[in-house]
KEGU-696736 format. One record per residue (C-alpha): residue in one letter; x, y, z. Coordinates in steps of 0.1 Angstrom, whole numbers, padded with zeros to 4 digits, always signed. Layout:
BEGIN
AXYZ/...
END
This chain:
BEGIN
M+0001+0392+0231/N-0009+0385+0267/I-0045+0380+0279/L-0049+0393+0315/P-0078+0395+0340/I-0098+0427+0333/D-0102+0435+0370/R-0064+0440+0373/Y-0064+0467+0346/G-0044+0496+0361/Y-0030+0476+0390/D+0002+0455+0395/F+0024+0482+0380/I+0054+0468+0398/P+0057+0430+0396/S+0057+0414+0431/D+0093+0401+0426/Y+0105+0437+0425/L+0086+0451+0455/P+0107+0457+0486/E+0095+0440+0518/G+0065+0458+0533/K+0060+0480+0502/D+0030+0481+0478/E+0030+0491+0442/Y+0024+0528+0451/W+0054+0533+0474/L+0075+0552+0448/R+0045+0571+0435/D+0038+0583+0470/Q+0074+0595+0474/Q+0072+0613+0441/H+0040+0631+0449/T+0054+0657+0473/E+0022+0678+0476/Q+0003+0675+0508/K-0032+0665+0498/K-0062+0655+0519/W-0076+0628+0497/R-0111+0614+0502/L-0133+0589+0485/L-0163+0598+0464/T-0198+0603+0479/E-0227+0584+0464/K-0240+0615+0448/E-0207+0623+0431/T-0205+0588+0418/E-0240+0591+0404/I-0231+0623+0387/L-0200+0609+0372/E-0218+0579+0358/K-0246+0600+0343/N-0219+0620+0325/A-0209+0588+0306/N-0178+0581+0328/F-0166+0546+0336/C-0144+0533+0364/T-0136+0497+0372/N-0135+0506+0409/W-0150+0539+0421/G-0138+0528+0456/D-0102+0536+0444/F-0111+0570+0429/W-0098+0597+0453/V-0105+0634+0451/T-0097+0666+0469/D-0121+0694+0479/P-0134+0714+0463/F-0144+0688+0437/D-0170+0694+0409/P-0179+0660+0394/G-0198+0677+0366/L-0165+0687+0350/I-0156+0651+0342/R-0174+0637+0311/G-0171+0608+0287/S-0139+0594+0303/A-0127+0560+0316/F-0106+0554+0347/Y-0086+0523+0357/G-0064+0516+0388/R-0059+0541+0416/I-0069+0576+0405/R-0062+0607+0426/L-0075+0641+0417/G-0065+0675+0430/T-0091+0703+0434/L-0114+0706+0404/Q-0137+0736+0399/K-0149+0758+0371/A-0120+0776+0355/L-0106+0784+0321/L-0069+0776+0314/R-0053+0796+0287/F-0019+0794+0271/H-0013+0820+0244/D-0045+0818+0224/F-0053+0782+0233/S-0080+0779+0260/I-0096+0748+0276/P-0119+0746+0306/A-0107+0727+0336/G-0119+0691+0338/I-0115+0657+0321/R-0133+0650+0289/N-0132+0621+0264/S-0100+0606+0279/T-0087+0574+0294/L-0066+0576+0326/I-0048+0546+0342/S-0034+0549+0377/C-0026+0586+0377/D-0023+0615+0400/I-0037+0648+0386/G-0030+0682+0401/D-0053+0711+0409/E-0074+0726+0381/C-0061+0706+0352/A-0076+0705+0318/I-0074+0670+0301/Q-0093+0666+0268/D-0093+0640+0240/C-0064+0620+0254/S-0068+0584+0244/Y-0044+0568+0268/I-0026+0583+0299/S-0010+0557+0321/H+0010+0560+0353/Y+0017+0597+0353/I+0019+0623+0381/I+0005+0655+0365/G+0011+0688+0382/G-0015+0715+0388/N-0028+0739+0361/C-0017+0717+0333/I-0033+0714+0298/L-0032+0680+0281/S-0051+0679+0248/N-0053+0655+0219/I-0026+0630+0229/N-0027+0596+0213/E-0007+0577+0239/M+0011+0588+0270/Q+0024+0560+0292/T+0051+0550+0317/T+0066+0516+0321/N+0076+0501+0354/H+0113+0501+0343/A+0112+0537+0330/K+0146+0555+0333/F+0136+0589+0318/G+0168+0592+0296/N+0192+0583+0324/G+0218+0557+0315/V+0209+0533+0343/V+0193+0499+0348/R+0164+0490+0370/D+0160+0460+0393/G+0161+0428+0373/E+0174+0444+0341/T+0206+0433+0324/E+0235+0455+0312/D+0226+0452+0276/V+0196+0475+0281/R+0217+0503+0296/V+0219+0533+0273/W+0254+0547+0265/I+0263+0576+0244/D+0294+0571+0222/V+0309+0606+0220/I+0340+0618+0201/N+0346+0584+0184/E+0322+0565+0162/A+0337+0532+0171/G+0332+0537+0208/G+0359+0537+0235/R+0348+0571+0249/E+0312+0561+0259/L+0295+0578+0288/L+0262+0575+0306/P+0237+0603+0303/F+0219+0616+0334/A+0195+0644+0341/D+0220+0668+0357/M+0249+0662+0333/I+0268+0693+0321/S+0296+0694+0296/A+0323+0692+0323/D+0309+0659+0334/A+0309+0646+0299/Y+0345+0657+0293/L+0356+0642+0326/W+0341+0608+0316/A+0352+0608+0280/A+0387+0623+0281/Y+0404+0604+0308/R+0400+0569+0293/D+0432+0556+0308/D+0418+0561+0343/A+0397+0529+0345/A+0390+0534+0382/L+0376+0569+0376/R+0353+0555+0348/E+0340+0528+0371/R+0333+0552+0399/L+0314+0575+0376/R+0293+0546+0364/E+0286+0536+0401/I+0277+0572+0411/T+0253+0575+0382/Q+0237+0541+0388/K+0233+0548+0425/Q+0218+0582+0420/Y+0194+0575+0391/G+0189+0538+0390/G+0176+0511+0413/Y+0140+0503+0421/R+0113+0498+0395/G+0081+0517+0396/S+0088+0554+0392/Y+0059+0573+0375/G+0063+0597+0347/T+0059+0633+0357/I+0044+0664+0340/G+0054+0695+0360/P+0029+0722+0370/C+0017+0747+0344/S+0028+0726+0315/V+0010+0723+0282/I+0011+0692+0260/K-0011+0691+0229/S-0016+0673+0196/C+0011+0647+0202/K+0013+0611+0190/I+0034+0589+0213/I+0049+0599+0247/K+0065+0571+0267/D+0086+0572+0298/M+0090+0610+0299/A+0097+0632+0329/T+0090+0669+0324/G+0095+0699+0346/S+0072+0728+0352/C+0060+0752+0325/A+0071+0730+0296/Y+0053+0735+0263/I+0051+0705+0240/K+0030+0706+0208/G+0027+0683+0178/A+0056+0660+0187/N+0057+0626+0169/K+0075+0606+0195/L+0091+0613+0229/K+0105+0582+0245/N+0128+0577+0275/I+0136+0613+0280/T+0138+0640+0307/V+0127+0675+0297/L+0141+0699+0323/S+0120+0730+0326/S+0110+0757+0350/A+0091+0790+0352/D+0124+0809+0347/E+0137+0786+0320/P+0108+0769+0303/S+0116+0743+0276/Q+0096+0739+0244/I+0092+0710+0220/G+0074+0715+0187/E+0059+0699+0156/G+0073+0667+0141/V+0100+0663+0167/E+0112+0628+0177/L+0134+0625+0208/V+0146+0591+0221/N+0169+0582+0250/G+0181+0616+0262/I+0181+0647+0283/V+0167+0681+0272/G+0181+0709+0293/Y+0164+0739+0310/G+0153+0766+0286/C+0158+0744+0255/H+0139+0746+0222/V+0134+0717+0199/F+0113+0726+0168/Y+0103+0717+0132/G+0110+0680+0127/S+0143+0678+0146/K+0155+0643+0157/A+0177+0634+0186/V+0187+0599+0198/R+0211+0591+0227/F+0218+0627+0235/V+0222+0654+0262/M+0212+0690+0254/G+0227+0717+0277/R+0208+0747+0291/N+0194+0773+0267/S+0202+0752+0235/S+0181+0748+0204/L+0175+0722+0177/K+0156+0735+0147/Y+0146+0728+0111/G+0152+0691+0109/A+0185+0690+0128/R+0198+0655+0137/L+0216+0651+0170/I+0228+0615+0176/H+0252+0600+0202/S+0262+0635+0212/V+0264+0659+0241/L+0256+0695+0231/G+0267+0723+0255/D+0248+0753+0269/N+0238+0782+0247/S+0242+0763+0214/T+0221+0764+0183/V+0219+0736+0157/S+0197+0739+0127/C+0192+0717+0096/C+0224+0697+0099/E+0236+0664+0112/I+0257+0659+0143/L+0269+0624+0152/N+0292+0611+0179/N+0303+0645+0193/L+0311+0662+0226/I+0305+0699+0219/F+0310+0726+0246/G+0288+0757+0250/F+0282+0784+0224/H+0283+0762+0193/E+0266+0775+0162/Q+0258+0753+0132/H+0229+0763+0109/H+0232+0747+0075/N+0216+0716+0060/N+0248+0707+0041/S+0271+0706+0071/F+0282+0675+0090/L+0301+0672+0123/I+0311+0636+0131/A+0333+0621+0158/S+0347+0652+0173/L+0355+0671+0205/V+0347+0708+0199/Q+0355+0729+0229/G+0330+0757+0225/L+0325+0792+0211/S+0326+0776+0177/N+0308+0782+0144/M+0305+0758+0114/A+0297+0773+0080/A+0277+0758+0051/G+0291+0729+0033/A+0316+0720+0061/T+0319+0683+0064/L+0341+0673+0093/G+0350+0636+0096/S+0324+0623+0072/N+0351+0613+0047/H+0369+0584+0063/N+0405+0579+0053/S+0412+0548+0072/R+0401+0512+0073/A+0378+0518+0103/N+0356+0546+0117/D+0378+0551+0148/G+0393+0585+0140/E+0387+0617+0160/L+0388+0655+0155/H+0398+0677+0185/A+0393+0715+0183/G+0400+0741+0209/R+0378+0771+0217/G+0367+0794+0189/F+0369+0767+0161/W+0357+0781+0128/P+0357+0759+0097/G+0346+0781+0068/L+0325+0775+0037/C+0328+0740+0022/V+0357+0729+0044/S+0363+0692+0043/L+0385+0677+0071/K+0397+0642+0077/H+0403+0623+0109/S+0424+0624+0129/S+0430+0661+0132/C+0438+0686+0160/F+0434+0724+0161/A+0445+0750+0186/S+0420+0775+0199/Y+0405+0801+0176/T+0416+0784+0144/I+0398+0796+0113/I+0399+0773+0082/A+0396+0788+0047/K+0374+0771+0021/G+0388+0739+0007/D+0390+0702+0006/Y+0419+0693+0028/P+0434+0661+0015/S+0452+0649+0047/E+0450+0649+0085/L+0460+0682+0101/N+0477+0692+0134/I+0476+0729+0139/P+0491+0739+0173/L+0492+0776+0165/P+0462+0795+0181/F+0443+0823+0164/S+0456+0811+0130/L+0442+0811+0095/V+0447+0778+0077/N+0445+0778+0039/N+0446+0749+0014/N+0465+0766-0015/V+0456+0743-0044/H+0474+0766-0070/K+0507+0762-0052/N+0498+0728-0039/R+0508+0736-0003/L+0493+0741+0032/E+0496+0777+0044/V+0492+0787+0081/L+0491+0824+0092/P+0496+0825+0130/A+0479+0852+0151/F+0457+0860+0121/F+0427+0872+0142/W+0448+0896+0162/M+0465+0911+0132/Y+0436+0912+0107/N+0402+0905+0123/L+0400+0919+0158/Y+0364+0928+0151/A+0354+0891+0148/L+0376+0881+0178/E+0362+0908+0202/R+0327+0904+0189/N+0328+0866+0195/T+0334+0873+0232/W+0307+0900+0234/K+0282+0879+0215/A+0287+0849+0238/G+0278+0870+0269/A+0248+0886+0252/R+0234+0852+0242/D+0238+0836+0275/K+0202+0835+0287/R+0207+0809+0315/K+0192+0819+0348/I+0212+0793+0367/K+0248+0787+0354/V+0258+0753+0366/Q+0284+0750+0338/H+0310+0777+0342/I+0321+0790+0308/E+0351+0812+0300/T+0342+0834+0270/D+0373+0856+0269/Y+0396+0846+0241/L+0426+0854+0262/A+0427+0831+0292/P+0453+0807+0307/D+0446+0780+0282/T+0450+0802+0251/A+0480+0820+0267/E+0498+0786+0271/E+0490+0778+0235/I+0505+0811+0225/I+0537+0804+0245/A+0540+0769+0229/A+0534+0785+0195/L+0562+0810+0201/A+0586+0782+0209/L+0577+0764+0177/L+0580+0796+0156/E+0614+0803+0171/T+0626+0768+0163/W+0613+0769+0127/L+0629+0803+0121/V+0663+0790+0134/E+0659+0759+0111/S+0651+0781+0081/S+0682+0802+0088/E+0704+0772+0090/T+0691+0759+0057/G+0699+0792+0040/I+0663+0804+0034/G+0664+0841+0032/D+0627+0850+0030/K+0615+0853+0066/H+0580+0861+0053/I+0574+0825+0044/I+0592+0796+0060/P+0589+0759+0054/V+0578+0736+0082/K+0568+0700+0088/G+0543+0682+0110/L+0512+0703+0103/E+0498+0680+0077/R+0501+0642+0071/G+0513+0645+0035/K+0543+0650+0013/R+0533+0684-0001/E+0549+0717+0011/Q+0538+0732+0044/V+0546+0769+0051/I+0541+0795+0078/L+0532+0830+0066/K+0546+0861+0083/P+0562+0842+0112/V+0582+0872+0126/K+0551+0895+0125/A+0531+0867+0141/M+0556+0863+0170/K+0554+0900+0177/A+0516+0898+0177/Y+0517+0868+0200/C+0539+0887+0225/R+0515+0917+0225/M+0486+0893+0231/L+0505+0877+0261/R+0514+0911+0275/Y+0478+0924+0272/Y+0464+0892+0287/A+0488+0893+0317/V+0483+0930+0325/K+0445+0929+0319/T+0442+0899+0342/L+0462+0914+0370/A+0443+0947+0367/A+0410+0928+0370/F+0423+0910+0401/L+0434+0943+0417/H+0401+0959+0408/E+0383+0931+0427/S+0408+0934+0456/Q+0401+0970+0465/E+0427+0973+0494/M+0457+0956+0477/D+0488+0975+0468/F+0518+0963+0448/E+0537+0948+0477/D+0506+0927+0486/L+0503+0917+0450/S+0539+0906+0447/E+0537+0886+0479/L+0505+0869+0468/M+0518+0861+0433/G+0553+0849+0443/P+0578+0827+0424/E+0565+0796+0442/H+0533+0799+0421/Y+0552+0800+0387/S+0544+0763+0385/L+0511+0773+0371/R+0530+0781+0339/T+0542+0745+0337/V+0509+0726+0342/K+0485+0719+0315/W+0453+0740+0316/V+0422+0720+0309/N+0390+0731+0292/M+0364+0713+0314/G+0333+0718+0293/G+0340+0755+0290/Q+0355+0761+0324/I+0392+0767+0323/V+0411+0751+0352/S+0446+0739+0359/G+0453+0702+0352/A+0465+0698+0388/R+0430+0706+0401/V+0414+0682+0377/D+0439+0655+0388/L+0429+0661+0424/L+0392+0659+0415/R+0398+0625+0399/E+0416+0613+0430/K+0388+0624+0452/I+0363+0605+0430/R+0384+0574+0429/S+0389+0574+0467/R+0352+0579+0473/K+0356+0613+0489/L+0330+0625+0464/S+0300+0602+0460/T+0274+0622+0441/W+0273+0643+0410/Q+0262+0673+0431/E+0294+0670+0452/I+0314+0669+0419/H+0296+0700+0407/D+0304+0717+0441/E+0341+0711+0432/Y+0336+0729+0399/D+0320+0758+0418/K+0351+0759+0441/W+0373+0761+0410/D+0353+0790+0398/Q+0356+0809+0431/E+0394+0804+0430/F+0398+0811+0393/L+0404+0848+0395/L+0434+0842+0418/D+0447+0812+0398/K+0445+0833+0366/A+0462+0863+0382/R+0491+0840+0394/H+0493+0826+0359/A+0494+0861+0344/W+0522+0871+0368/A+0542+0841+0357/V+0536+0850+0320/L+0550+0885+0326/A+0580+0869+0342/L+0584+0847+0312/L+0583+0877+0288/R+0610+0894+0309/D+0632+0864+0313/K+0631+0854+0276/G+0635+0890+0265/L+0605+0886+0242/E+0594+0921+0252/E+0608+0951+0270/P+0615+0945+0307/V+0583+0942+0327/V+0572+0943+0364/C+0602+0947+0387/D+0587+0973+0411/A+0556+0994+0416/G+0567+1020+0392/A+0574+0995+0364/F+0540+0979+0371/R+0522+1013+0368/A+0540+1018+0335/E+0527+0984+0324/L+0492+0993+0333/E+0494+1026+0314/R+0508+1008+0283/A+0479+0984+0285/V+0455+1014+0281/E+0474+1024+0250/L+0471+0988+0237/R+0434+0988+0244/Q+0431+1020+0224/W+0449+1003+0195/M+0426+0973+0198/S+0396+0996+0195/S+0410+1013+0165/Q+0417+0979+0149/V+0381+0967+0156/L+0369+0999+0139/E+0392+0995+0110/T+0383+0959+0104/R+0346+0967+0102/A+0352+0999+0082/K+0366+0978+0054/D+0331+0964+0048/F+0316+0998+0045/R+0343+1009+0020/N+0339+0977-0001/P+0327+0989-0036/F+0311+0955-0042/R+0290+0957-0011/K+0279+0992-0023/A+0270+0978-0057/T+0237+0963-0045/F+0223+0997-0034/R+0210+1026-0055/S+0226+1051-0032/K+0246+1057+0000/S+0215+1066+0018/E+0198+1033+0009/M+0229+1014+0021/E+0229+1033+0054/Q+0192+1025+0059/V+0198+0988+0053/S+0233+0983+0068/G+0236+1012+0091/T+0268+1032+0095/I+0301+1025+0111/E+0293+1052+0137/T+0260+1036+0147/N+0273+1000+0147/K+0262+0986+0180/F+0293+0966+0187/I+0317+0994+0177/T+0299+1016+0202/L+0303+0989+0229/T+0340+0986+0220/W+0345+1023+0227/E+0326+1020+0260/E+0348+0991+0270/E+0379+1011+0262/K+0367+1039+0285/R+0357+1014+0312/F+0392+0998+0310/A+0409+1032+0312/L+0389+1042+0343/M+0397+1009+0360/I+0434+1013+0353/E+0433+1049+0366/S+0417+1038+0398/I+0443+1010+0403/T+0474+1031+0396/A+0462+1058+0420/R+0466+1034+0449/L+0498+1016+0439/
END
């Protein structure tokens, strides 16, 4: 406890040791307050009215106002330090059904700037904040900013030591992949920082960039953006909030940035506790959720007591009830159940965790340094228990079960099953394509429909067939071919089930189901991906004919088939481009996070061409390996390929319909209804299913696109 002179209450916010030469304690505050105001001191009459209204100020000579100013709207309040008020006149501020007259009542303000026509009522302690115009602040116990506030950014201020810097330990509980959160962080930034751990120079440059951009001088004020509402909250400390934010009933908000705008307003609700983190634009955090050392991407939600700790959560994700600890999760992640745990993992988006899934919570080593890596479309089913360290290719679905050992599943679109009756691990490659196209196609549609971001800084590939998954398919084909040869050499006659090794760390049997059928499915997927991608490229390039396409694609670009494609937070890009980005950062050609984000934007602009060249190389691979009938040698052959793609798209639509129709034919599903009519009222019909209708529309759109392209080739 320190005893200080009362006349300095509200002053000396920045200790003199940390003031730059020629600067006073308000120099950063004046930089933050960008509005042009004509401040003036109070008149004697105004001071008299304020005092008659039971207001107190240690120094009315440091109480600044802007015309028009109605002193009668300030009652029963105390002011300390430099106070600056925007215009204040009679008005009623209403948000939903909550209304408060403009003015300041029964509150204590310490060295604050307050915008035009604000309503501040029953706030016991507001210290060192810049409050935008038309804000409502009501019934807040404590709202203060310290002179070393960092607002959730992983930086240090002048005079602070490294031990106070806030790191987030993603992917690994034991550390080793730590990163620094910052207000503009997206999933790509987090991946760049966490994945390339052998690049020490890169890590140091990212730390320097973050420190330079968000750290430095002491004395920044907390901010409440215009048209924000904060009511019935307990403790708010070192918070920066954008415009149009709505915060009600929060228990504790400390060292955070809440990004918010009129187009993408963020909301924080009852019982929430957020410490050391970033809440993205358009986010919702409700009903007792807790987050510590975190970054939430745009348009993401925490609800119903969810716990988010030492984690980065990508855009368009929803997390309810469960616990998420030490994770880097890309966009479109869904996890809704109280009895699910996701610990120490890299999950690369478009994922869904079912009830009872416990990933990584059952340690099987002497230390908590294991990891789980899962590609796009990861789907662990009901009551799945997985151990570290495990890896899964894209669009892996895992059947219910307690998996006893670590797994390495390099086959995309697979169903993984723990067959306890036969004591073996079973993997069915290409399962989604062969048996559940409805879920696969709907996942892509659903992602687009749920993307409510107004500004899409993080680029996200939602198509399940893209260069990354195509390369996984090609690698899987090579594995299946090898395993089939090995099974033939060992005299195994049944090609419907072949034994393999390396999928599980254990001594029990491991088998591939239907390998030949899976290989054919994989080839069809590659063919459809390649032709669809080239068709989309030609559709965008209205004037291009086959000769132009052949010249642009060229064998010299086949190297795209040999480089690793990287999922950068949801954006698919060739590893060569990522390596070039890393070099630019190390060599100081890029010095800010905005410049790094500009590189991501350039990748996105070039992605259509990169993807088309990759697709052309995939067609060449199919031809050279003889995995399919000869493809693309001249314009006529290419037209035939386009027409075959229309037939394949029609087959896909029929499979989507058939997959869903099984549910309507299921007698057990019918058993809960008195009649077919009742069932149709509750569940609809296959003909009126919204997604089925959209699938037919997509089939027609694709056919029309192909028709327009073939007409000019």
